[in-house]
C-alpha positions in Angstrom: 170.0 166.2 -23.0 168.4 169.3 -21.5 167.1 170.6 -24.8 165.8 167.2 -25.8 163.8 166.8 -22.6 162.4 170.3 -22.9 161.4 169.7 -26.5 159.6 166.5 -25.5 157.7 168.5 -22.8 156.9 171.1 -25.4 155.4 168.6 -27.7 153.1 167.3 -25.0 151.9 170.9 -24.4 151.0 171.3 -28.1 148.4 168.6 -28.5 145.7 171.1 -29.2 147.4 172.5 -32.3 145.1 173.4 -35.2 144.8 175.2 -38.4 143.6 178.8 -38.5 139.8 178.8 -38.5 137.6 180.3 -41.1 136.0 183.6 -40.3 132.4 184.1 -41.5 132.1 186.6 -44.4 135.8 186.9 -44.9 138.5 185.2 -47.0 141.8 184.0 -45.6 144.6 186.1 -47.1 147.5 184.4 -45.3 148.1 182.0 -42.5 151.0 180.6 -40.6 150.4 177.3 -38.7 154.0 176.6 -37.7 154.2 173.2 -39.4 157.6 171.6 -39.0 159.6 169.1 -37.1 160.0 169.4 -33.3 162.8 171.8 -32.5 162.8 173.3 -36.1 163.2 176.8 -37.2 160.4 179.1 -38.4 159.9 179.4 -42.2 162.4 182.1 -43.2 160.5 182.9 -46.4 157.7 184.1 -44.1 159.5 185.5 -41.0 162.5 187.6 -40.2 164.3 186.7 -37.0 165.3 189.9 -35.1 168.4 189.8 -33.0 169.8 193.4 -33.0 167.1 195.4 -31.3 166.7 196.8 -27.8 163.7 198.8 -26.8 161.9 200.0 -23.6 164.9 199.3 -21.3 164.3 195.6 -21.8 166.9 193.2 -20.4 166.8 190.4 -22.9 169.0 189.7 -25.9 167.0 188.3 -28.8 168.5 185.2 -30.4 167.7 182.6 -33.0 168.8 179.8 -30.7 166.6 176.7 -30.4 166.5 177.2 -26.6 164.7 180.5 -27.2 162.5 179.7 -30.2 161.4 176.5 -31.7 158.6 174.8 -33.6 156.9 172.3 -31.2 156.3 169.6 -33.8 152.6 170.0 -33.0 152.0 173.0 -35.1 152.8 175.7 -32.6 155.7 178.2 -32.2 157.2 178.5 -28.7 159.2 181.6 -27.6 161.0 180.7 -24.4 163.0 183.0 -22.0 166.3 181.7 -20.7 168.7 183.0 -18.1 172.4 182.3 -18.2 174.6 181.6 -15.2 175.8 185.3 -15.3 172.1 186.4 -14.9 171.7 187.6 -18.5 168.3 186.9 -20.1 167.7 185.8 -23.7 164.5 185.4 -25.7 163.2 185.7 -29.3 161.4 188.0 -31.7 160.1 187.4 -35.2 158.5 189.7 -37.7 156.5 188.8 -40.8 158.2 189.4 -44.2 154.9 190.5 -45.7 152.8 193.5 -44.8 149.1 193.8 -45.3 147.0 196.9 -46.1 143.3 197.4 -45.3 141.6 198.1 -48.6 139.1 201.0 -49.1 135.5 199.8 -48.5 136.7 196.5 -47.0 137.4 194.9 -43.7 140.7 193.3 -42.7 141.2 191.2 -39.6 144.5 189.9 -38.1 144.2 187.1 -35.6 146.2 184.6 -33.5 145.7 182.0 -30.9 148.1 182.5 -28.0 148.8 181.2 -24.5 151.4 181.5 -21.8 153.2 178.9 -19.8 152.0 177.3 -16.6 154.4 178.9 -14.0 152.6 180.6 -11.1 151.9 184.4 -11.4 154.6 185.2 -8.8 157.1 183.4 -11.0 156.4 185.6 -14.0 157.6 189.0 -12.9 159.2 190.8 -15.9 157.6 188.7 -18.6 156.1 190.7 -21.5 154.7 188.7 -24.4 153.2 190.6 -27.3 151.4 190.1 -30.7 151.4 193.4 -32.6 151.9 195.3 -35.8 154.1 198.1 -37.0 153.7 200.3 -40.1 155.8 199.2 -43.0 157.2 202.7 -43.2 159.3 201.8 -40.1 161.4 199.7 -42.3 162.2 202.6 -44.6 163.1 205.1 -42.0 159.9 206.6 -40.6 160.4 207.0 -36.8 158.2 205.6 -34.1 155.4 206.4 -33.4 154.8 208.3 -36.7 154.9 204.9 -38.5 151.9 203.7 -36.5 151.7 200.7 -34.1 148.8 198.4 -33.3 149.3 196.2 -30.2 146.7 193.4 -30.6 147.8 191.6 -27.4 150.2 192.4 -24.6 150.5 191.0 -21.1 152.8 191.8 -18.3 154.0 189.8 -15.3 151.6 186.9 -15.9 148.7 189.0 -14.7 145.4 187.8 -16.1 144.8 191.0 -18.1 145.3 191.5 -21.9 145.9 194.9 -23.4 145.1 196.3 -26.9 146.7 199.6 -27.8 147.3 202.0 -30.7 150.4 204.2 -30.9 150.6 207.0 -33.5 151.4 210.7 -34.3 154.4 212.1 -32.3 156.2 211.5 -29.1 154.8 213.3 -26.1 151.0 213.6 -26.5 149.5 213.9 -30.0 146.5 212.0 -31.2 147.5 208.8 -29.5 148.4 210.3 -26.1 152.0 209.1 -26.3 153.8 207.5 -24.8 150.9 205.7 -23.2 148.9 205.3 -26.4 145.2 204.7 -26.7 144.4 201.4 -25.0 142.0 199.2 -23.2 142.2 195.9 -21.4 140.2 192.7 -20.8 140.4 189.9 -18.2 142.0 186.7 -19.4 140.2 183.6 -18.1 143.3 181.4 -17.8 146.8 182.1 -19.0 148.0 178.6 -19.9 145.0 178.0 -22.3 144.8 179.2 -25.8 142.8 182.4 -26.4 142.0 184.1 -29.8 143.2 187.7 -30.1 141.9 189.7 -33.1 142.2 193.1 -34.6 139.6 194.3 -37.1 140.0 197.3 -39.3 136.7 198.3 -40.9 136.8 200.7 -43.8 133.3 199.9 -45.2 131.8 203.3 -44.3 134.1 204.9 -47.0 134.4 207.8 -44.6 137.7 208.0 -42.6 136.0 209.6 -39.6 133.6 206.6 -39.1 136.0 203.9 -40.0 136.9 201.7 -36.9 139.7 199.7 -35.4 138.4 197.1 -33.0 140.1 194.6 -30.6 138.6 191.2 -29.6 139.5 188.4 -27.2 137.7 185.1 -28.0 135.2 187.1 -30.0 134.5 189.6 -27.2 135.0 193.3 -28.2 137.0 195.2 -25.7 138.4 198.3 -27.5 137.2 200.5 -30.4 138.8 203.5 -32.0 137.4 205.7 -34.8 138.9 208.1 -37.2 136.9 210.9 -35.6 138.6 210.2 -32.3 142.0 210.8 -34.0 140.7 214.0 -35.5 143.4 213.9 -38.2 143.0 212.0 -41.5 146.7 211.7 -42.0 147.4 210.2 -38.6 144.4 207.9 -38.9 145.8 206.7 -42.3 149.0 205.5 -40.6 146.9 203.1 -38.5 144.0 202.1 -40.9 145.1 202.8 -44.5 148.7 201.8 -44.5 150.6 198.5 -44.8 151.7 196.8 -41.5 153.7 193.8 -40.6 153.1 191.3 -37.7 155.5 190.9 -34.8 155.6 188.1 -32.1 158.0 188.6 -29.3 158.6 187.8 -25.6 160.4 190.6 -23.9 162.0 190.3 -20.4 161.9 193.4 -18.2 161.5 196.9 -19.4 159.7 200.1 -18.5 156.3 198.6 -18.2 156.6 195.2 -16.4 159.7 196.1 -14.5 162.6 193.7 -14.1 162.4 190.1 -13.1 163.0 189.2 -9.5 164.5 186.3 -7.7 161.3 184.3 -8.1 161.1 184.7 -11.9 161.7 181.4 -13.7 163.3 181.0 -17.0 162.1 178.2 -19.3 158.9 176.6 -20.5 156.8 177.7 -17.6 157.1 181.2 -18.9 157.0 180.5 -22.6 154.8 182.4 -25.1 153.1 179.8 -27.4 151.5 180.7 -30.8 149.1 178.2 -32.3 148.5 180.2 -35.6 148.5 183.6 -37.1 146.1 184.6 -39.9 145.1 187.6 -42.0 141.5 187.8 -43.4 139.8 190.3 -45.6 136.3 190.8 -47.1 136.0 190.2 -50.9 
């Protein structure tokens, strides 16, 4: 009964679901609009469900349970943190089966529409939703951060700030100033409304030093990196020339947000909802 009532509530929250939009001057290479019945599973031909990973001193255990991850029935995906009677937290993480590579002389853009739940900020301590990419080489044994990581959107503790960050090179300094990475932030107008988060990799200059990686929220540019800033063509290539896959997850606790407190609420008020994910490229 609890799951049914929550699912009904989730459907009401998803009335604004829509297909991925067209982007002027670009072709849509791939999109996921999370079509399916209410309470259903993501398309396993497109997504891997990750349940055996623990990073950053996070508290959650990732599961494939419908209480942690479900299709809304209104063309959205909802990742929902839950807390058991013994205090243990669970959540969900999915990773795209495919990877995408920015082509020489072209532009590639990865984009999603995202929102949080409607719990008050003081009830979101420890929540850490993220939309990001890792280098495909991570899947074949290249360690982090050498594989390259591009965080398109991160948010902690329900604060109305979104972060975009690149991680690369080696642990402890390097071209990406690890472990902090090279990041910037932007104010989020409202957490429980959908906002569009985009990452654009521009290789049209045909010169690695002047190629760019740019981060946008609702079309507003808030972070730019260039190859020249990296100062190393090989390191830049891990971020701008190599295949990467998409990750969506809702972490609970960890080194950045800190742990939840007594006011932190499990459930839909702290969900991470995804309206669509799309990849675009110029012809």
